[in-house]
N, C-alpha and C positions, 0 to 999 in steps of 0.2 A: 311245880308243874307235875311231878310224879303223883302228888296227892290229888291234884285235880283230875288226872287221867284215871286214877283208881276209882274216884267217886263216880266218874261217868260210866266206866265199864260196869260198875255195880248197879247202875240205874235199872230198876225192874221194869219200867214202862217203855224202855227202848224196844222197838219192834224188829223182828227179823224180816225185813222187807225183801220182796222178790217180785218178779214180773207177774206172778200169779195174782197178786193183790189188785193190779190194775187192768189185767187183760180183759175182763168182763166189762169194766167201765170204759175201756178203749172201744170195744165193740159197740157199746151203747152210744158213745159219742159219735162214732163214724156212721151209725145208722140214723142219727137224729138230723132231720133236714135243716132245722133252725141253727145248727152249728156248722154247716158246710162252709160258710164264709169266714169262720173264726180263724185268726192267725194262730192262735194257740187255744188249747183246752187243757185246763189243769184237772187231771184225773184225781189226784189225792193231794190235799194240803193238810198236813197233820203236825201238831205240836204236842209233845208229851213232856210234862214237868214233874220232877219229884222234889218237894221242898223238905229241907232239913230243919231241925229244931231252931237253928239260928235264923231261919228265914231265907237263907240262900237257896237257890234253885239250880237243878241240873236239867237242861233243856235238850230234848231230842227233836229236831225239826226235819221233817221228811216231805219231799214233793216229787210228783211224777207229772210231767207235762208233755202232752201230745202236741206235736208240731203240725200246724195246718197248712201253711204256705211259706213262701219266701220271707215274708215280713216276720212271721214268727220264728223262723230259722235264724234270721239275723239278730232278733232280740234276745235269743237264748244261747248264742254261740259262746257267750261269756257270762258266767254266773258270779254274782256279787252279793255280799251280805255285810251290813253295817253293824258295828258294835262299839261300845265304849270301854276301853281298857281300864278305866278307873273303877267300873262296876262289873265287868264281865270279861271272859275269854271265849273265843269261838274258833272253830276249825271245821273244815270239810272232812267227813269220815268216809264217804263213799260217793263216787260220781260214775255213772254209767250211762251210755247211750245205746238204746235198743233200736237198731235201724229197721226201717220197713222191710228190707230184704231178708230179715232174720238174723243178721250178724249183730254181735254185741261188742262194744268198745268200753273197756273199763279204764277211766282216766286216773292215773296215779295221783293220789292226794298230795304227794310230795311236790307236785307241780303248783300247789297253792301259793299265791302271793299274799302277803300281809303288809299293808302300807297305810300311810296316813290318808284319811279320807279328805276329800275336797271340803274346804271350809271357807266362810266369809264372816268377818267381824268377830266371831268367837272361835278361838284356836285352843281348844281344850285337849287335843290329842285324840279325837275321835278317829277310828280306823275302820278299814274295809278288808275283808278277805275276798280273793277273786281267783277263779280258775277257768281256763279256757277249755271248751269241749270240742271245738273245731266245727267243720262244716256239717250242717244239718239239712235234711230234706223233709218234704211233707210226709207224714206218717211215722216219722221217728218219735221216740219217747225218751226224754231226758229225765233221769231219776237221780236224785241226790239226797244226802243226809248231812246235817250240820249238828255238831254238838256245841252247846254253849253252857257255861257255868257262871252264875252270878245272880243279878236281879235285873228287872226289866225297865223300871221307870223311875228315874231320879234326876230330873233336869236341874234341880237346884242342889257328899261323902265327906265326911268330916276328917279325912286324912288318916285312915287306918293303915296298919302295917300290911305288908303283902300278903300275910297269911289270913287277913281278915278282910281284904278289900272287896270280896265277893259277898259279904254280909250286908244286907240292906241297912241304911242309916237307922231306922227304927228297929233295932235288933230284935230278932225273934218274930217279926211280923212279915207277912207275905201279902203282896197285892199284885195285881196284874190288870192291864187294860188291853183287851183283844179285839181289834177291828175284825169284824165278820163280813164286811163288804168286800167285793172282789172286783178286780179290774179285767178279768178274763173269765169266760164261762168255767165253772168249777163243779165237778161232779160230786165230790165229798170234801167238806172242810170240817176238821175236827180239832178240838182242843181238849186235852185230858190233863188233870193235875191231881197228884197224890200228896196228901198232907198228913202229918201225924195226927192221931186222934186227939192230942192235947191242944190242938188249934181249932178254934171255931171260925169257920170260913163263911162269910156272907157273900151272896152274889146276886146279880140280876142281869138278865139279857134284855137289852134295850132295842126298841125300834125295829123289831123283827120277831121271827119265830125260829126256835131251834128244838132239837130233840135232846133233852137233858137226861142224865142218869147219875145216881149216887149209889155207891156200894162201899162195903167195909171189908178189909182183908189185912191180916198181919198187923193189926194195930194202926192201920192207916185208913183214911177216908179218901175215896177215889171219885172225883167228880169229872164227868165227861159231857161234852156239848157238841152236837153234830148238826150241820146244815147240809142238805143234799140239793143238787141241781141249782146252785146259785148262779145268778146272772149278773153281769156288771151293773153296778148301780147307776141309774139314770140321773145325771146331774142336771140342775137348772142354773141358768146364769144368775150370778149375784146371790146365790143362796148361802145360807149359813154353813159353817164348817161341817164336814162329813160326820164328825163325832156327834153332832147334834141331831142328825137326821137318819144316818145309815145304821144298819145292825152292828151292834157291839156288845161285848161281854165285859163285865167288871166284877172283879173279885177282891176281897180284902179280909184279912184276919183281924184288923183293927175294928173295935166296936163302934167307934163314933168319931166324927170330925173334932169333937172337943178333945178326945185323947190325943189326936194328932196335933191339935193346937197346943196343948200342954207340953208335948214332946218338943215341938219346934221352939217354943219358948225356952225350955230347959237347955236344949243342946247349945244354943248360942249364948245364953247367960253363962253356962259352965265353961265355954270356950273363951269367954271374955271378949266378945266381938265388939262390945261398945265401950270398952274402958277408955276414959279420957286421956289425952296427951297434952302437955303444956302448949305445944304449937297450935293444935286444933282449938284449944280453949282461948288462946289469944286471938284467933280469927273470929270466933263466936263473939267475944267481947267487942272486938272492933266493929263487926257487922251490926250489932244490936245497940251500939252506943247511942243514947238519946231516945231509944224507942221504948215505950211503955205498954202499948197495946199488945196483948198476947197473939191475936191473930195476925197482926202485922209482923211480929217476930217469927211466927211459923212461916209466913209467906217469904220473908227475907231469906231465912235459912233454906228453904225449899228451893227457891230460885237460884241461890248461889250454888248449891250442889248441882242442880240441873244444868246450869250454864257453864260451870267450871270444871266438871269432871267428864273427860271424854269417854265415849262408848266404844270400847275395844277390849275384847276378852283374850287374855293369854293365860297359859297354865302357870300358876304360881305355887303349885304344890298343894299343901293342906288348904282346905276351904273351897274347893271347886264344886260345891254342891250345897247341901243344906246348911253347912257351917259357913257363916259369913266372915269375910276377912276383917281383921281388926282395924281400929281407928288409925293406928300408925301407918299400916300398909296403905289404906285408902287415902288418907290425907297427904301422904308423901307422894304417892304415885299419881294421884288425880286421874286415874284411868281404870276402867273396869266395865263390868256388865251391870245388869239391873240390880243384882243383889249388893254389888259393891257401892253403888250410888245410894241404894236404900240404907245400907249399913252406916255410911258416913253421915247421912241425914239424921238417923236415929241417934248416933253418937253426939252430933252437934245439938240436937234438940235436948238431949239429956243434959248437956253441958250448960244449956240455957235454962234449966230448971223444969223442963217438961218431962212427962211420962210417955215414952215412945217405944214402939216395938216393931219387929218385922211382920210382914204378912205375905202369903203366897197367893198367886192368882193364876188363871189361865187366860191369857190374852187370845181371843179368837174363838173360843168355844165354851160351852157350858160345863160346869162341874156338877156331878150327880151326887145323890145322897149316900151312895156306897162310897166309903172313905178310901178309895184308891187314889194314888198320888197323881192326879191329873193336873199338874202345874207346869208352867213354863216361864213364869215371871215372878219377880220379888218386888214388893213395895213396902211402904211403911204405914203405921197408924200412929196417931198422936191423941192422947186423952185430953179432952176439953174440960172447961170448968164445970159443965153440967154432967160430967161423968160418962159421956158418949165418946166413942173413938171415931176419928176423922181419917179416912184414907188419904195418903199423899204418894205421889209418883214422880220422883225426880228424873226418871228415865224418859218419860213421855212428855214432859212439860218444859224442855229447853226453849227459852224465848217465848213463853206462853204466859198469858195472864191467869191461866187456871193453875190449881195446885194438884188436881186429879184430872187427867185428860178426859174430856167427854167423848173421845173416841173409845173409851173404856167403859162407858155407861152401860147398864144392864149386864154387868160382868160380876161373877162370883169371886170372892176372896176369903181367905182364912187367916185372921190374925193369930200370931203366936203370943198370946197374953197370959199373965200369971194365973188368972181365974179360968182360963180356957174359953174357947168360943165355938160356936157353931158357924156354919157357912154364912157369909154375909153377901148381899147383893147391892151393888151401886145402883142408885136411882137413875131414872130418866132425867136428863137435863132439858129444861124447857126451851123451846126454839128461840124464844126471846133472848136467851143467854148467848146465842150464837148468831145474832143479827148481822146481815150484810146489806148495806143500802148504797145505791148510786142515784144521785140526783143530777141530771145533765140538762144544760140549757145551751142551745146552739142556734146559729143562723145558717141556712143553706142558700147559696146564690144560684143564679141561673146557669153558671158554668159547672156546677156540681161541687163547689168548694164548701166544706163544712167548717165553721169556726165557732168555738164557744168554750165551755168549761164543764167540768163535772166535779161533784164532791163524793168521795168515798168515805163510808163509815162502817166500822166492823168491830165486833167483840167476840170473846171466846175463841173457838176453833176457827171461826171466820177471820178473826184478827190474826191468828197465827198464819193462815194461808196468805192473806193480803200483805202482811208485814214481812213475810220470808225473805224477799229480795233485800231488805235492809238489815236483817239479823244474820245473814249468812255471808256470802262473799262480796256483797255490794255495800257494806257499811259506809265506806268513805266515798261511795259513788252513787249518791241518792239520785242525781239528775239522769244518770245512765240507766239506773233501775227503772225510773218512771218512763223514760223513753222506750225502753225495751217492752214495757206493758203496752204503751201506745201503739207500737208496731204490731201488736196482736189485732188491732183494729184495721190498720192499713199500712202497707209499706211506705206510703207517702205521708204518714202522719208526722207532724212537727210539734215539739213541745215548745210553747211559748214561755210559760212560767209555772211555778208550782208553790204551794204552801203545804209542807208535810210535817209541820211541827219542827221544834228546835233540833231534836235528834230522833228521827223516826225508828231508829233501832231500839230506842229506850221504851220498850213495851210497858214498863211499870209506871210510866207517866200518865196513862189512861188509855181508853179505847182509841183505836186508829181513827183519825179524822184528817182527811187530805183533800186539798182542792188543786185541780189541774186544769190549766188553760192550754188549749191546743188549736191547731189548724191542720186540715187534711185536704189539700188540693185534689180535685178529681175524685173525691170520695163517691159521689153519686153518679150513676150512669145517665147521661143526658143525651137526648136526640129526638128531633121531630115533634117538639111540644110535650115530650114525656120525660119525667124524671123518676128513676128507680133508686130507692135509698133504703138502707137498713138502719134503724135507730142504733146508736153506738152501744146502748145498754144491752143490745141483742146480739152483739158480736162476741168475739173471744176475749173481750176485756175481762181480766181476772177469772180466766176459765177455770183456775184451780178450785174455785169456790163451788163450782156446779157439779159436784160428784153425783148428785141424783140424775143429772142428764146422761150420765154414762151407764145407768141401769137399763138393760134391755127391755123395752116396753112391748115387744112383739107378742109374747104369750098373753092370751086373754085370761087364763087362769093359772094358778100356781098350786103345787102340792106341798111345797116346803116354805119355811120361813126364809126371809131374805133380809139383806142389810145394806145400809148406806154408811158413809163415813161418820155421820153425827146427825143429831137433830139440828134443825137450822131454820131461820126466818130470813127470806130474801125479799127485799122490797126494791123495786125499780121504778124510776120516775124520770121521764124525759119530755122536754118541750123543744120543738124545732120550729123556728120561724121560717116559713117557706118564701120562695120568690113570688113576687106579685102575680096574681092570676092563676096560680097552680092549686088544684083541688085534688084531694084524696079520691082515688078511684075505688079502692077497697071499701067495702061496706063498713060503717061504724061497728065497732066490736065491743061487746061487754059480755063477760062470762063469769060463771062461778062453777066450781067442781070440787069434788072430794067429800070428806066427812069430818068427823071429829078429830081424827088423828092426823090426817094430811088434808089440807084444803088449799084451794087456789081461787083468787079473783083477779080480774084484769079488764082493762078497757083501753080502747084506742079510737080517737075521733079527732075531727078538725073543727076548730072554732076561729072564724076569720082566717088570718094568715098563719095560725099557730096549730101545729099537731101536738096533741096531748096523748101520752102513753103512760099507763100505770099498770104495774103487775105486783102481785104479792102472793108468795107461796110459803106456807107453813108446814114443815116436816117434823112430826112430833116425836120421832124415836130414831135410834140407831139400828136396832133390830126389830123387824116387823114380822107379825104373824102372816101366814098365808092369806088369812081373811082380810088383811089390810091392803091386799094388792089392788082391788078395784079402785079404791079411793086414791091410792098412790098413783096408779096409772092414769087415771082421769086427770088428776091435778098436774102432774108432770106433762101430760099431753097438752093440757091447757096452757101451761107456761110456754110450751114450744110453739103455740099457735101463731104467735106474732113474729114475723121475720121481715122479708122484703115488703116494702110498701111502694105502690105506684101512684104517681101524681100526674095529672094532665093539665095543660094550660087551656083555660076556657075563657 
């Protein structure tokens, strides 16, 4: 700790902050009519970093925040900062409150609390520092500084000693990912980094404009980036991750992703992450006994790891980062996070004779060309007979017929392979790979009772959604699971019988195909020669499939790309035999909408005593460009166009 404090005290980029720095900015903010209603205005948000030859960084973080109203006072009465003790140390060095009446309160930094941060599913010891500043009023300014030493982005540390734990895994290299979007009006936002002349730093400012500068002094290169008068980023519903659309700065001293790929390969091979064990080898031999087809072997091992290793992350010392836990740990514990599941799969594939390696990816957002470590997820790749590498993700495919979840299509990943690799991109999965079909046939009587059957068919991610009641807590209660789905149609629904296959939880036997026979007394509203009825395929039956219906369609245009859960093909077909003499009042319906990427067609009409309804919507991607919005909106609107139908007795 003494060494750390000495390094921070010697940091040349630390600023001698005082109220003089923000007094003029405060006056400008208070005179700006557009800021009158703001709960807070950040006057200065500044981060200064000095990078050592090892790649470790000493950070000085300074903020001055003007309180605008009671809401802002409440939000800033307690200051918090998150850090990871495996990669950094942090502490408050100065906290002051400049009150509107001219008085100044200096909060003793010895009052700082350092405690375990709230966590869910992954318990790796993340921490928060916190300090209370007390009651605030409009016009007050909260000014504080934080010192941090370490590195900033390593979601996947190889277990260094305490003296070296603040050095990044790729020793000697520096990288940072700096969000420049703001959640409150900000007068000045600045990031400055000083690096030794021996390091070549490449950078790019994405999705916005900043004022950059580069200067040289005392054998160091000093890069500074400033944005003035920033306003909160205007989000759109269902849009892609902020990192994909909002201003950000990315810096890296690594020349290319290929260099990172080679390093990632080497660090895990050197550690022995994938060394076989007799116990694991015996399980591989058991699982693959009698199987000769290579793709079938890959599938069996992927699904076994996916289904039999629980997702729960606890700190196990070495290996809570880029170094993957070894085979003995993973096979014995059968519990871990993405990198543990990937590591066990790689080990088992190698024991089966395959060439397999780890890969890093970023679930939820894009990875840029600048090789900063923008990763939050670990997967595997296996080399096929044709020499290509196939990605596998045992974390995202439990009880799924896929080997790489199509909820991750259009996603970058970086394999750690012996020859090195550039960034890769998972392709779009065709909608037909994720079909969902319901064919319903029923009879409606004059009392409003609906009786009939429907057949459900699903594949891909649609299969995962429709089959989930059987693969989770309802494995031994198939009838109960189906009854619960029927209750989404009506609380009066009764299950007569079903044919869901021998074991519907066994997703590997083929795509889901299930027949359900039902009766729903009082389903239709009946009175005075009129029946009002909604086709069951247009109810909440299998509502989990229709993620596209939860996309907000109210905007006529969009500025940013948007996303759905996956590409998907939905086909609905229903025939209802009506009571004698009843005729559809609604005009016959036939419509087409959309374009090449998203399209819809549907019809609804009566022929004799039978109502015929057909709908088909094809959604071609998971991540859509803003230019796709019109066809997406028109197609989903068309799909929503058929709901309640009115019949009159004539």
